[in-house]
C-alpha positions, 0 to 999 in steps of 0.5 A: 293224582301227583306222580311220585318220582324216585330220587334216591336208591337205597342199597343193602350191602351183603349179597347186593354190593359185597360178598364173602368169596366161597361163603361164610361156612367155608371161611370158618371151616379151618377154625371150626371144622364141621361145626361151622354152621352150628357156630354161625347160628350161635354167633349171629344170634349173639351179634343181632342185638349189637346190630340193633345198637345194643352196647357190647364188644362183639370180639369179646363175645366171639372169643367166649364163643370160640372157647365154647366151641373148642377153637384155638384161634383168637377172636381177632384172627377169626373175625379178620378171616371171616367177617372182614374177608368181604369183597365189593362186587365191581359191577355193583359199585359201577351201578352205584357210581352211574346212578350218582352220575345220573343225579340220584342220591345213592345210599347204603342201608345195612344191618351191621354191628359197629366193628364190621360197619367201621371196617366197611366205612374205611377199608372198603371205602363205602363212605366215599361210594355212597351219599348217606350211610344207614348202618343199623347199629347207628340207627338203633334198629335193624331190618326188617323192622319198619322203623329202620326204613323210617329212620333211613328215610329221615337220615336221607332227608326224603319221603319214603315214596321217593326211595327205591330199596334194593335187598336180597332178603324178601322180608326186608323188601316187604318191610320197606314196601310196607312204609311206601318205598319202591323195592327191588328184590335182587342179588348177585350172590345166590349160591348154596352158602347164601341160602344155607345162611338164611339170606332168603335170596332168589333161587337163580343167579341174577345179572346186573343187567336185570338189576338195571331193568328192575330199577328202570321199571321204577323210572330209575335209569343209571 
């Protein structure tokens, strides 16, 4: 049997590459108070179709939702203070750069609506960090649908068996594995807010050294 060689690494964004300091709910509390969690459940449900490529302006949707919750801040203000107040973890970025220097194709595979995806590509510099970017709104399908991974592999130009996928959500990892990708279930950001927000993350903080060890188990060494 021919040995499969991993030539590409596909990284998730939130919880793997980047995070919102303090968590989503804490960031929204100045605007929503104790209804922050309820607000996010509604906001994420409305954002999901846009992440899968549906037409729509999330800022307009967010404005209506803020009005419904009695918030006085503008959609632009809340979006900038929450959705776009994301930071790239320097150690995660370092792993990406080391993998590229070692000759691997290194790519981004993330569920995002167009507004946030555009912010990530430009303000956070993800287009420069990665070889190929696979944003769900652009692919027209979101994780954990297996079709997301089929389309990502096609965009990368590789067989799924040549790709290892890193994500903090077990459901996404299982879906990638179902189409033949090698997988790593990992996060640097497993805090209470992440669990409350349904990230499906491992229970304990896991170091970047552990990420490299799990990649090495698939023959990938940054």
